[in-house]
Structures are given as C-alpha cells and as structure tokens.
N, C-alpha and C positions, 0 to 999 in steps of 0.2 A: 504494500500500500504506500503510495507516494507520500502521503502526509505523515507517515511514521518515519521520522528522521533519525539519524544516528545520534549517539551520545555527544559526539564532537560538535555536530551542528547545533544541538539543543543548548549546550554550554556556551557556544559562541553567540547564539541568538539571545540568551539571557543576559550575557555581558553587554550586548548592544542595547537591550531594553533598560538595563540598569543605568546606562549612560544617558538615557532619555528620561529618567526619573521614576521608573517603575521599581518599587523596592522589595517586592516579594511575589511569590507564586501563591495564588488564591484558588480554592475550589470555587467553581461556579456557585453562586448563591448570594444571600444577603439577609439583612435584618428587616423585620416588619416595620411598617410606618410608625407604630406605637412603641417599638423597641422591645416588645414582650417576647419575641422569639427570633431565632436565626434558622434559616433553612439552607443547607448545603447539599450539593449534588456531586457524587463521586462517579465519574464516568470511566468505565474500564473497557478496553478493546483487546482482543486476542488476535495476534497476527499468525495465521496458520503457516506462513512461509518461514518466518524467522523463529517461530515458537516462543515469541516474547509477549508479555503483557504490557500495555501502555495505559497510563492514566492521563486525564485531561487536566491541564493546569492553565490558569488565566493570569497573565502578568498584571499586577494590581498596584495602584498608586495610592497609598494611604493619605497623601497630602490633599487628595480630592476632598476628603471630609475635614481634614485639619484646617484647610483654608476657608472653611465655612460654607462651601458649596454643598447642596443636598441633592439626592437623587429623587427627582419628581416623578419617577415611573412607579413608585411604590403605591400599592392599592389599599384603601381602607377596607377592613373586613375580610381580607384574605386569610385562609387557613394555611398551615405550613406547606402542604403539598402544592397548593395553587401558587404560592410564592416561589417554591422550588422550580416549578415548570416555567413560570414567567422569567425568573432570573436566569435560568439555563438558556433560554432563547435570547434574552437581551445581551448576555455576556458572551455567547458562543455562536449563535445562529442555529444551534441544534434543537430539535423538538423531540419530545417523546409523549407518551400517554400516561394518565394516572395509573393504569394497570402495570406499567413498566417501572414505576417508582417503588423501590423495595427499601423500606425503612430499616436501616442497620444500627442506628444509634439514636436514642432519645435521652436527653439529659436535662435535669433541672438543677440550676445553679443559682446561688444568691446573686442578686443584681447589684454589683459593686461598681458599675460604670458611673460616670459623673452625673448622668441624668436619672439614675436609679435612686429609689428611696429605700430607707432602712426597712427590712422585712419583706421586700419584694423579690420575686424570682424571675429569672430569664431562662427560657427554654431553648434548647438546641436540638434540631432535627437534621439527620443526615440520611440521604437516600442514595442507594446504589442503582445505577442504570447501566445496562449492557445492551439494550435494544433501543435504537433511536434512528431518527431520519433527519434529512436536511443537510445542508452544507455549512461547515464552519465559516464564520466571518473571516475574511482575509483583507486586511487593510494595514496601512502604515499609520503609526501614531495612535491616539486615543480612540476607543470604541465610539462611533458616532451616536450610539443610543444612550449610553450612560456616562461616557467620558472617563470613568475611573479605571477601565481595563483596556489592555491591548489585545490583539488577536490571540486566541487560545493556541496552546501547543500540546501535541501528544508527546508525552515524556516517558521513556522506558521506566518500568516499575522500580527497578533497582535504584536508578538515579533519582526518581521522584521521591521515594521513601527515605533513602539514606543520605541524600546530599542536598536536594533542592527544597523540598516541601517540609516545613517545620511546624505548621499550625494544624490543629485538629487531627493529629496523628492517631488518636484513640479511635476516631471515626474511620479513618483509612484502614487501620488494623482490623476493625470490625468488618469492613467490606472485604478485605483480603481473606479473613477467616471464612466468611460466607462463600466467596468464590471457590476457595479450596475445598469446602465441604460439599459443594453442589455441582462442580464441573471439573471433570478429570483433566481437561486441557489446561484450565487455569491452575489447578492444583500442581501439575507438573512444572508449569512455568514459574510459579511463585514460591517453589520450595526453598530457593536461596534467600528468600526474604524473612523466613521465620527461624 
C-alpha cells in the first residue's frame, strides 16, 4: 500500500512537521464542547504484503488552543461515539460507521484541568477501528477544517508505540490486546510489541 511509508520516511516527515510547529502525534479525536469527555479513535491497518501493522497518527499543534483559538466544529449534545466519528473525519478524511467503533477503553478521571471544578469528573472514551472508507486528507500545512492538525500519517506499530506516540498509551495497549486476541494476523505482527 503506497500510503504505508517506511520508518525512515515517517521520521523525516515528523522532523519536517516539527519545524512547522507541530509538537506531537495525536490520535484522531477531541474533547466535547462542554469539556465533560474526550473521544479518541485508534485506527489500525494490517499490510498483508509486509506483514506489518500500522496505526494512524495526526500531527497536532497544541498552540492552537494555547493561543486562545477554539474549534467551532464541536457539537452540543453529542455522545462520545458521535464525537469520535465527527473528529475522525475532520482530522483525517476517513469515515466509518457506528457499528465499526469498538470501545476498548472507558475511563473516569477527576477533572483537574483549569476549567474543571472540584469534585467533577472527565470521561475518556477510546474506540478501535479497523474497517473504514474514504481517503485521507492530503495537504500541506494546517488541516483546512480544524486548523490544529496536519495531514495524518500511517506509522509502523513499533515506531508508533515505542518512539513517537507518548499520550494515551493505556488506550493503545488496550487496542493492541484486543487485536491480538481476535485476529491471528494482527497477533503475529504485534508480538514484538508486548
């Protein structure tokens, strides 16, 4: 698959994106408009030619929010799965159906963010998706829809987990465990990650 690039290409591309101001790799997803929950989407792809697994990462610029700009695409009244589907499309161009959202981690944590109040909780939902359609957005510079992300990258699993992606690893590990338990091809390809 042409979009599944080599490790060398991915590292070179990430260095280029860092020079443009993108500071980390982000799972497609985002926080609800009221701040009560976060929905993240973990996309996995198995390449039958190379026998490798790839995860989708989105180069993300945290200064988008630090500078006071807000994402006006968020919807009032969305449930976590609806937010996941919307954010997935807005940040990557990929679409899937609610039936293909597989909840792999649900977590309730105290809301200690600056806008949170004492005693409130923030919920995190992470969905695994292996069946999807559409084409990834391909552009230079910021995502024209939300501005905070650059074009997504398919990243080899080993590089994604051990080198590049540091946030929400608990969710990624839960997704890996599910893939290994339910699909022999994924299990063989992911053995070196556990």
